[in-house]
C-alpha positions as CSV (number, residue, x, y, z in Angstrom):
1,M,0.0,0.0,0.0
2,A,1.3,3.4,-0.9
3,H,2.1,6.1,1.7
4,I,3.8,9.5,1.6
5,G,7.5,8.9,0.9
6,S,7.2,5.4,-0.4
7,V,8.5,4.5,-3.9
8,I,6.4,2.4,-6.3
9,D,8.3,0.0,-8.6
10,G,11.5,1.8,-7.8
11,K,10.5,4.8,-9.8
12,Y,7.5,6.7,-8.5
13,E,7.9,8.5,-5.2
14,I,4.6,9.3,-3.5
15,L,4.4,13.0,-2.6
16,K,0.8,13.4,-1.4
17,L,-2.8,12.1,-1.5
18,I,-4.8,14.2,-4.0
19,G,-8.0,12.3,-4.3
20,R,-10.0,9.5,-2.8
21,G,-13.1,7.6,-3.9
22,G,-15.0,4.5,-3.0
23,M,-13.0,2.5,-5.4
24,S,-9.5,4.0,-5.2
25,K,-7.0,6.5,-4.0
26,V,-5.1,8.9,-6.2
27,Y,-1.6,10.2,-5.3
28,L,0.7,12.7,-6.7
29,A,4.1,11.1,-7.5
30,M,7.5,12.1,-8.8
31,D,9.2,9.9,-11.4
32,K,12.7,9.8,-9.9
33,R,14.3,9.0,-13.3
34,L,12.6,11.6,-15.4
35,N,11.9,14.3,-12.8
36,K,8.3,14.4,-13.9
37,Q,5.1,14.3,-11.9
38,W,2.4,11.6,-12.4
39,A,-0.9,10.7,-10.9
40,V,-0.9,7.2,-9.3
41,K,-4.2,5.5,-8.9
42,E,-4.2,2.8,-6.3
43,I,-6.9,0.1,-6.4
44,E,-7.1,-2.6,-3.7
45,K,-7.6,-6.0,-5.3
46,R,-10.1,-7.1,-2.6
47,A,-12.2,-3.9,-2.8
48,R,-15.8,-4.4,-3.8
49,D,-18.3,-1.8,-5.0
50,K,-21.9,-1.4,-3.9
51,N,-23.1,-3.9,-6.6
52,N,-20.7,-6.5,-4.9
53,E,-18.7,-6.9,-8.1
54,V,-14.9,-7.2,-7.9
55,I,-13.8,-3.7,-9.1
56,I,-10.3,-4.6,-10.0
57,Q,-11.5,-6.0,-13.4
58,S,-13.3,-2.7,-14.2
59,A,-10.2,-0.7,-13.1
60,I,-7.9,-2.6,-15.4
61,A,-10.5,-2.4,-18.2
62,E,-10.7,1.4,-17.6
63,A,-6.9,1.7,-17.8
64,N,-6.7,-0.5,-21.0
65,M,-9.6,1.5,-22.5
66,I,-7.8,4.8,-22.0
67,K,-4.4,3.4,-23.0
68,R,-5.6,2.9,-26.6
69,L,-7.1,6.4,-26.9
70,D,-5.2,9.4,-28.2
71,H,-6.9,12.8,-27.8
72,P,-5.7,16.1,-26.3
73,S,-8.7,16.2,-24.0
74,L,-8.1,12.8,-22.5
75,P,-5.5,11.7,-19.9
76,R,-2.7,9.4,-21.0
77,I,-1.9,6.1,-19.1
78,V,1.8,5.2,-19.2
79,D,2.1,2.3,-16.8
80,I,0.1,-0.4,-15.0
81,I,1.8,-2.1,-12.1
82,D,0.3,-5.3,-10.6
83,D,1.5,-5.5,-6.9
84,I,0.6,-8.2,-4.4
85,K,-2.5,-6.4,-2.9
86,V,-3.1,-3.5,-5.2
87,I,-3.0,-2.4,-8.8
88,Y,-1.2,1.0,-9.6
89,V,-2.3,2.9,-12.7
90,I,0.3,5.6,-13.6
91,M,-1.3,8.4,-15.6
92,D,-1.0,12.1,-16.5
93,Y,-1.1,14.4,-13.6
94,I,-3.5,17.0,-14.8
95,E,-2.8,20.5,-13.4
96,G,-5.8,22.7,-13.0
97,E,-9.1,22.9,-11.3
98,P,-12.3,20.8,-11.8
99,L,-15.2,22.9,-13.0
100,N,-17.3,22.2,-10.0
101,K,-14.7,24.0,-7.8
102,I,-14.8,26.9,-10.2
103,I,-18.6,27.1,-10.0
104,E,-18.4,26.9,-6.2
105,E,-15.9,29.8,-6.1
106,Y,-17.2,32.0,-8.9
107,G,-20.8,30.9,-9.5
108,A,-22.4,30.7,-12.9
109,Q,-19.9,31.1,-15.8
110,P,-20.2,33.5,-18.7
111,Q,-22.3,32.2,-21.5
112,E,-19.7,32.6,-24.2
113,V,-17.1,30.7,-22.1
114,V,-19.6,27.8,-21.4
115,I,-20.3,27.5,-25.1
116,E,-16.6,27.3,-25.9
117,W,-16.3,24.6,-23.2
118,A,-19.3,22.8,-24.7
119,K,-17.7,22.7,-28.1
120,Q,-14.5,21.1,-26.6
121,L,-16.6,18.5,-24.8
122,C,-18.6,17.7,-27.9
123,E,-15.4,17.1,-29.8
124,V,-13.9,14.7,-27.2
125,L,-17.3,12.9,-26.9
126,E,-17.6,12.6,-30.6
127,Y,-14.1,11.1,-30.7
128,L,-15.1,8.5,-28.0
129,H,-18.4,7.7,-29.8
130,T,-16.7,7.2,-33.2
131,S,-13.9,5.0,-31.8
132,K,-14.0,1.3,-32.7
133,P,-15.7,0.0,-30.6
134,S,-17.7,3.1,-29.6
135,I,-17.1,4.3,-26.0
136,I,-19.9,5.8,-23.9
137,Y,-18.5,8.0,-21.1
138,R,-21.7,8.0,-18.9
139,D,-20.4,10.3,-16.1
140,M,-20.2,13.8,-17.6
141,K,-20.4,16.4,-14.8
142,P,-18.4,19.5,-13.7
143,A,-16.4,17.4,-11.2
144,N,-15.0,15.2,-14.0
145,I,-13.9,18.1,-16.2
146,M,-10.5,19.7,-15.4
147,L,-9.8,23.2,-16.6
148,K,-6.1,23.3,-17.3
149,P,-3.9,26.4,-16.9
150,D,-3.8,26.8,-20.7
151,G,-7.6,27.1,-20.8
152,N,-8.3,23.7,-22.4
153,L,-10.4,21.0,-20.8
154,K,-9.5,17.4,-19.8
155,L,-12.1,14.7,-19.2
156,I,-11.2,12.5,-16.3
157,D,-12.5,9.5,-14.4
158,F,-13.4,6.7,-16.8
159,G,-14.6,4.5,-14.0
160,I,-18.0,3.8,-15.4
161,A,-17.4,4.3,-19.2
162,R,-18.4,1.3,-21.3
163,E,-18.0,0.0,-24.8
164,Y,-21.3,0.1,-26.7
165,K,-22.6,-3.3,-27.8
166,E,-25.3,-3.1,-30.4
167,Q,-26.9,-6.4,-29.4
168,N,-27.4,-5.4,-25.7
169,L,-31.0,-4.4,-24.9
170,A,-30.1,-2.8,-21.5
171,D,-27.1,-2.1,-19.2
172,T,-26.6,-4.7,-16.5
173,V,-26.2,-2.2,-13.6
174,S,-27.3,1.3,-12.7
175,L,-24.3,3.7,-12.9
176,G,-23.9,7.5,-13.1
177,T,-24.4,10.5,-10.9
178,K,-27.9,11.4,-9.8
179,G,-29.0,14.7,-11.2
180,Y,-26.7,14.4,-14.2
181,A,-27.4,10.8,-15.3
182,A,-29.9,10.1,-18.1
183,P,-33.0,8.0,-17.4
184,E,-31.6,5.0,-19.3
185,Q,-28.6,4.8,-16.9
186,F,-30.9,3.4,-14.3
187,G,-31.2,-0.4,-14.8
188,G,-33.9,-1.8,-17.0
189,K,-34.6,1.4,-18.9
190,G,-32.6,0.5,-22.0
191,Q,-28.9,0.5,-23.0
192,T,-26.8,3.6,-22.8
193,D,-25.6,5.0,-26.1
194,P,-24.1,8.2,-27.4
195,R,-27.3,10.1,-26.7
196,T,-26.8,9.3,-23.0
197,D,-23.7,11.4,-23.0
198,I,-25.6,14.2,-24.8
199,Y,-28.1,14.2,-21.9
200,C,-25.3,14.3,-19.3
201,L,-23.6,17.1,-21.2
202,G,-26.8,19.1,-21.4
203,V,-27.3,18.9,-17.6
204,T,-23.6,19.9,-17.2
205,L,-24.1,23.0,-19.4
206,Y,-27.2,23.8,-17.4
207,H,-25.2,23.8,-14.1
208,L,-22.3,25.8,-15.6
209,V,-24.4,28.5,-17.1
210,T,-26.9,28.9,-14.3
211,G,-24.8,28.0,-11.2
212,H,-27.7,25.7,-10.0
213,N,-26.7,22.2,-9.1
214,P,-29.2,19.6,-10.5
215,S,-28.3,17.3,-7.7
216,E,-29.7,19.7,-5.2
217,P,-33.2,21.2,-4.6
218,P,-35.3,21.8,-6.5
219,Y,-34.1,18.7,-8.4
220,E,-35.6,20.1,-11.6
221,L,-34.2,21.5,-14.8
222,Y,-36.0,24.8,-15.4
223,P,-35.5,26.8,-18.6
224,I,-32.2,28.6,-18.1
225,R,-33.7,32.1,-18.7
226,Q,-35.9,31.5,-15.6
227,W,-32.6,31.9,-13.6
228,N,-31.1,34.6,-15.8
229,P,-33.2,36.4,-18.4
230,Q,-30.1,37.7,-20.2
231,L,-29.1,34.2,-21.4
232,S,-29.6,33.2,-25.0
233,G,-32.9,31.6,-26.0
234,G,-30.9,29.6,-28.5
235,L,-28.7,28.1,-25.8
236,E,-31.8,27.4,-23.7
237,K,-33.4,25.4,-26.6
238,I,-30.2,23.5,-27.1
239,I,-30.0,22.5,-23.4
240,Q,-33.7,21.6,-23.4
241,K,-33.2,19.3,-26.4
242,C,-30.2,17.7,-24.9
243,T,-32.1,16.8,-21.7
244,Q,-35.2,15.3,-23.2
245,L,-36.2,12.1,-21.3
246,N,-36.7,10.1,-24.5
247,P,-33.4,9.7,-26.3
248,E,-35.2,9.9,-29.7
249,D,-36.0,13.5,-28.9
250,R,-32.4,14.6,-28.2
251,F,-29.6,15.5,-30.5
252,Q,-28.7,12.2,-32.1
253,S,-25.0,12.7,-32.2
254,C,-22.4,15.1,-30.8
255,A,-21.6,16.3,-34.3
256,E,-25.3,17.5,-34.6
257,L,-25.0,19.1,-31.2
258,L,-21.7,20.8,-32.2
259,Y,-23.4,22.3,-35.3
260,A,-26.2,23.6,-33.1
261,L,-23.7,25.3,-30.7
262,D,-21.9,26.9,-33.6
263,H,-25.3,28.4,-34.7
264,Y,-26.9,28.9,-31.3
265,E,-27.7,32.6,-32.0
266,E,-29.8,31.6,-35.0
267,A,-32.1,29.6,-32.7
268,D,-32.6,32.6,-30.4
269,D,-36.1,34.1,-30.4
270,L,-34.7,37.6,-30.6
271,Y,-32.6,36.6,-33.6
272,R,-35.6,35.2,-35.4
273,E,-37.7,38.2,-34.6
274,K,-35.0,40.5,-36.0
275,Q,-34.9,38.4,-39.2
276,K,-38.7,38.7,-39.6
277,A,-38.6,42.4,-38.8
278,K,-36.0,42.9,-41.5
279,L,-38.3,41.4,-44.1
280,R,-41.4,43.4,-42.9
281,N,-39.5,46.6,-42.9
282,F,-37.5,46.1,-46.1
283,S,-39.7,48.4,-48.2
284,F,-39.7,51.1,-45.5
285,V,-36.0,50.9,-45.0
286,T,-35.3,51.1,-48.7
287,G,-37.4,54.3,-49.0
288,A,-35.9,55.9,-45.9
289,A,-32.4,54.9,-46.6
290,V,-31.5,57.8,-48.8
291,L,-33.0,60.3,-46.3
292,F,-31.1,59.0,-43.3
293,L,-27.9,57.9,-45.0
294,S,-26.0,61.1,-44.3
295,L,-27.3,61.3,-40.7
296,G,-26.4,57.6,-40.2
297,I,-22.9,58.1,-41.5
298,F,-22.4,61.2,-39.3
299,G,-23.8,59.4,-36.2
300,Q,-21.6,56.4,-36.8
301,A,-18.5,58.5,-37.3
302,M,-19.2,60.4,-34.1
303,A,-19.8,57.2,-32.2
304,A,-16.6,55.7,-33.6
305,H,-14.7,58.9,-32.7
306,T,-16.0,58.8,-29.2
307,N,-15.1,55.1,-28.8
308,N,-11.6,55.6,-30.2
309,T,-11.1,58.6,-27.9
310,D,-12.2,56.7,-24.8
311,Y,-10.0,53.8,-25.7
312,E,-6.9,55.9,-26.3
313,N,-7.5,58.0,-23.2
314,T,-7.8,54.8,-21.1
315,I,-4.6,53.4,-22.6
316,Q,-2.8,56.7,-21.7
317,L,-4.1,56.5,-18.1
318,A,-2.8,53.0,-17.9
319,E,0.6,54.0,-19.2
320,K,0.8,56.9,-16.7
321,S,-0.4,54.9,-13.7
322,S,2.3,54.5,-11.1
323,S,1.0,51.2,-9.6
324,P,0.8,47.8,-11.3
325,S,-2.8,47.3,-10.1
326,G,-3.8,50.7,-11.5
327,K,-2.3,49.8,-14.9
328,I,-4.1,46.5,-14.9
329,D,-7.5,48.1,-14.1
330,Y,-7.2,50.7,-16.8
331,Y,-6.1,48.1,-19.4
332,L,-9.1,45.8,-18.4
333,T,-11.4,48.8,-18.9
334,A,-9.8,49.6,-22.3
335,I,-10.4,46.0,-23.4
336,D,-14.1,46.4,-22.6
337,I,-14.3,49.4,-24.8
338,K,-12.6,47.8,-27.8
339,P,-12.2,44.0,-27.3
340,L,-10.7,43.4,-30.7
341,E,-7.8,45.8,-30.5
342,D,-4.5,44.4,-29.4
343,A,-2.9,47.4,-27.6
344,A,-4.7,47.0,-24.3
345,Y,-4.0,43.2,-24.2
346,L,-0.3,43.8,-24.8
347,G,-0.2,46.5,-22.2
348,L,-2.1,44.2,-19.8
349,I,0.5,41.4,-20.3
350,D,3.4,43.9,-19.7
351,A,1.6,45.0,-16.5
352,F,1.3,41.4,-15.3
353,K,5.0,40.9,-15.8
354,L,6.1,44.0,-13.7
355,D,6.6,41.8,-10.6
356,A,8.2,39.0,-12.7
357,N,5.1,36.8,-12.0
358,F,2.2,35.9,-14.2
359,T,-0.2,34.6,-11.5
360,V,-3.2,32.2,-11.9
361,E,-5.5,35.1,-10.9
362,E,-4.0,37.3,-13.6
363,E,-4.5,34.4,-16.1
364,K,-8.2,34.3,-15.2
365,Q,-8.5,38.1,-15.7
366,L,-6.9,37.8,-19.2
367,K,-9.0,34.8,-20.2
368,T,-12.2,36.3,-18.9
369,K,-11.7,39.3,-21.2
370,M,-10.3,37.3,-24.1
371,N,-12.2,34.1,-24.5
372,P,-15.6,35.6,-25.5
373,H,-13.8,37.3,-28.4
374,L,-11.2,34.8,-29.3
375,R,-12.7,33.7,-32.6
376,E,-13.0,37.3,-33.8
377,L,-9.5,38.1,-32.5
378,R,-8.0,35.3,-34.5
379,K,-9.3,37.0,-37.6
380,T,-7.3,40.2,-36.9
381,A,-3.8,40.8,-38.4
382,E,-2.4,41.6,-34.9
383,Y,-3.6,38.4,-33.2
384,S,-0.5,36.3,-34.1
385,N,1.8,38.8,-32.3
386,L,-0.5,39.0,-29.3
387,A,-0.5,35.1,-29.1
388,F,3.3,35.2,-29.3
389,E,3.6,37.7,-26.4
390,I,1.1,35.7,-24.3
391,G,3.1,32.5,-25.0
392,K,6.3,34.2,-23.7
393,A,4.4,35.4,-20.6
394,Y,3.5,31.7,-19.8
395,W,7.0,30.5,-20.7
396,Y,9.0,32.8,-18.5
397,Y,6.6,34.2,-15.8
398,Y,3.7,31.8,-15.1
399,D,3.7,30.9,-11.4
400,Y,1.3,27.9,-11.4
401,G,2.8,25.1,-9.4
402,R,5.9,27.1,-8.3
403,T,6.9,26.5,-4.7
404,E,10.1,26.8,-2.7
405,Q,10.8,23.2,-3.4
406,N,9.5,22.9,-6.9
407,D,10.6,24.9,-9.9
408,N,7.8,24.9,-12.4
409,Q,9.8,25.5,-15.6
410,I,8.3,22.5,-17.5
411,T,4.8,23.5,-16.4
412,R,5.4,27.0,-17.8
413,I,6.9,25.7,-21.0
414,T,4.1,23.3,-21.7
415,S,1.4,25.8,-20.8
416,S,2.7,28.1,-23.5
417,I,2.4,25.6,-26.4
418,Q,-1.2,26.6,-27.5
419,W,-0.3,30.2,-27.7
420,F,2.8,29.6,-29.8
421,E,0.8,27.3,-32.0
422,D,-1.7,30.1,-32.6
423,A,1.2,32.6,-33.3
424,V,2.4,30.2,-36.0
425,A,-1.1,29.3,-37.4
426,Y,-2.3,33.0,-37.7
427,V,0.9,34.8,-38.6
428,P,0.8,37.2,-41.5
429,E,3.4,37.0,-44.2
430,G,6.9,38.1,-43.4
431,M,6.7,38.4,-39.6
432,K,10.1,38.2,-38.1
433,Y,9.0,36.3,-34.9
434,L,7.7,33.3,-36.9
435,D,10.8,31.2,-36.6
436,M,11.2,32.0,-32.9
437,A,7.5,31.1,-32.3
438,K,8.1,27.7,-34.0
439,I,11.2,27.1,-31.8
440,Y,9.3,27.9,-28.6
441,R,6.4,25.7,-29.7
442,D,8.6,22.7,-30.6
443,I,10.7,22.9,-27.4
444,G,7.4,23.0,-25.5
445,K,6.1,19.9,-27.4
446,F,9.3,18.0,-26.7
447,N,9.1,18.6,-23.0
448,R,5.4,17.7,-23.0
449,D,5.8,14.5,-24.9
450,I,9.3,13.1,-24.2
451,T,8.3,11.2,-21.0
452,L,5.7,9.2,-22.9
453,H,8.2,8.6,-25.7
454,I,10.7,7.3,-23.2
455,V,8.2,5.0,-21.5
456,E,7.1,3.6,-24.9
457,A,10.8,3.4,-26.1
458,S,9.9,5.6,-29.1
459,D,12.2,8.5,-28.2
460,K,15.1,7.8,-30.6
461,G,15.4,10.7,-33.1
462,E,13.6,13.2,-30.8
463,Y,16.8,14.7,-29.3
464,Q,18.7,16.0,-32.3
465,P,16.0,18.5,-33.4
466,Y,15.4,19.5,-29.8
467,W,19.1,20.2,-29.4
468,E,19.1,22.3,-32.6
469,N,16.1,24.3,-31.3
470,I,17.9,24.9,-28.0
471,K,21.0,26.2,-29.8
472,E,19.0,28.4,-32.2
473,L,17.0,30.0,-29.3
474,L,20.2,30.6,-27.4
475,A,21.7,32.3,-30.5
476,I,18.6,34.5,-30.9
477,V,18.5,35.6,-27.3
478,D,22.3,36.3,-27.2
479,E,22.0,38.5,-30.3
480,N,19.5,40.8,-28.6
481,P,21.5,43.2,-26.3
482,D,18.2,44.5,-24.7
483,E,16.9,41.0,-23.7
484,S,15.7,40.9,-20.1
485,E,17.8,39.2,-17.5
486,I,15.0,36.8,-16.5
487,V,14.6,35.6,-20.2
488,M,18.3,35.0,-20.5
489,L,18.7,33.2,-17.2
490,E,15.6,31.0,-17.7
491,L,16.9,29.9,-21.1
492,Y,20.4,29.2,-19.7
493,K,18.7,27.1,-17.0
494,L,16.8,25.1,-19.6
495,A,20.0,24.5,-21.6
496,M,21.9,23.3,-18.5
497,Y,19.0,21.1,-17.5
498,S,18.7,19.6,-21.0
499,M,22.5,18.8,-21.2
500,E,22.5,17.4,-17.7
501,S,19.4,15.2,-18.3
502,Y,19.8,14.2,-21.9
503,A,23.6,14.1,-22.6
504,R,23.6,10.4,-23.4
505,K,20.5,10.8,-25.6
506,F,22.1,13.7,-27.5
507,K,25.1,11.5,-28.1
508,S,23.0,8.6,-29.4
509,D,21.1,10.9,-31.7
510,G,24.4,12.1,-33.3
511,V,25.2,15.3,-31.4
512,E,29.0,15.7,-31.4
513,E,31.0,16.1,-28.2
514,S,32.6,19.3,-29.4
515,D,29.2,20.8,-30.1
516,I,27.7,20.1,-26.7
517,R,30.9,21.2,-24.9
518,S,30.9,24.5,-26.9
519,V,27.3,25.2,-25.9
520,Y,28.1,24.3,-22.3
521,E,31.1,26.7,-22.2
522,A,29.1,29.5,-23.9
523,V,26.1,29.2,-21.5
524,K,28.5,29.0,-18.5
525,Q,30.2,32.2,-19.5
526,S,27.0,34.0,-20.4
527,T,25.4,33.1,-17.1
528,Q,28.3,34.5,-15.2
529,E,28.1,37.8,-17.2
530,V,24.4,38.4,-16.5
531,A,24.0,41.4,-14.2
532,V,21.0,40.7,-11.9
533,T,18.8,43.3,-10.4
534,T,16.2,41.4,-8.5
535,D,16.1,38.7,-5.8
536,R,14.4,36.2,-8.2
537,T,17.0,36.6,-11.0
538,E,19.8,36.3,-8.5
539,E,18.2,33.0,-7.3
540,I,18.0,31.7,-10.9
541,K,21.6,32.7,-11.6
542,E,22.8,30.9,-8.5
543,E,20.7,27.8,-9.5
544,V,22.3,27.8,-12.9
545,I,25.8,28.2,-11.6
546,G,25.1,25.5,-9.1
547,R,24.4,23.1,-12.0
548,F,27.7,23.7,-13.8
549,G,29.5,20.8,-12.1
550,T,26.7,18.2,-12.5
551,T,26.2,19.2,-16.1
552,E,29.9,18.9,-17.0
553,K,30.0,15.5,-15.2
554,A,27.0,14.3,-17.2
555,I,28.7,15.3,-20.5
556,D,31.9,13.5,-19.4
557,N,30.0,10.4,-18.6
558,A,28.0,10.4,-21.8
559,Y,31.0,10.9,-24.1
560,R,33.5,8.7,-22.2
561,N,35.0,6.1,-24.6
């Protein structure tokens, strides 16, 4: 049995208990070989669930089910260890917060954000449903959805998922969470199928957008506008259709539901009324158009002028503010005035970095302003540069998971990937930062994926391109005399860590000894030359210098004949 400080299979050191259920315990563990955190799920072999079935078989089935899946919104399983009394399942440790905790703390979530989440969940459910054989998740609820630091969702806990069998008339047991579960999940009411997950997703959206828990009184799903009249009638109709008692009356697939979510405004009563009004008033509008054209143009011009003036004045107030909090408040106000302009976002990011920390709370502020407009922002010419700057803020300053004992560099690097991917995907022609964005992205992907490649023995060939990216990023930073001390030192730290950890792998992938020693000496000299001005950069510099000896020894050992 695991306990704090114990080591599983000689590799996974148990750090703390992070979850407990009727069927298992979940621990946070550190892989001593790879210096990477994993979640370790411990299941007792003699444990029995309330249906008196031996649960170890379902736990192994769950692990094997996930192991063959490959989707960014699903956790990865990398190891299954059969001990004498327990089974250990080693899987991704997912950093973030479950959506039920977010609702408890912040209440109902903004409609636009919930719709974006719904689309992500539709996509992962569609992936499960179209797998061969089809997988029915059956336990969609906010507690089983993790919001990661990068804003994406992960679906967790496959404890009651099942493979769909066409010949089955009904499920053998009743499984699910009351309040969220579809009627057919209660024994004898038919077999669960993809429409079961659509019901559960509809109830989950109801909870997220209203803040009212369906597992608590009044135990009834009212139209969402009864709780908040400002919500969309189109979204209300979608949720009502998802949660019909008869599966035949629901959306028949997640693809169909996703289409409805993409066009939810068109199902809105107000939208339809506007369309009818346009047809009724067409003749009148045509006749009056000439008369009011000049007045309309004048009014629009004045409104735009006022809007521009307010925006520019607020930006100026932010720039002149002497306190970081004052700057942040002004930039947030400016974003409300013109949410598709990049200047206020860029100023906000710079304000966040003033204390050399990009906090989780600041991340929430940024995403609350940005997410509702993200699709439109991506259509602007300036978005790529904005995504690039946000990516760098995550890479160098993000403080999620940082403690006195734990440096969160890998967390920062992997959290930045999506932003550098956007910077590359939406870049206009000829932008000078394109190559740098690709390097940041690829280094992030390497650090995200290399552990799994090692476990699967598929890492050969991954190290040479990673090494070239490290060298190229070092060269770019060293060529910029105005680069900040924290950027230089964080990069030197990454280079030292990589040489120390992967010297043997670099050699096996063809990196010459002279090449790695040249980089080592250059980084060593550059580190010593950095003039530090803050306590944090002084700590980083001392940490890098403290690694000189172990890094050189790792190189010596790797290239010893």
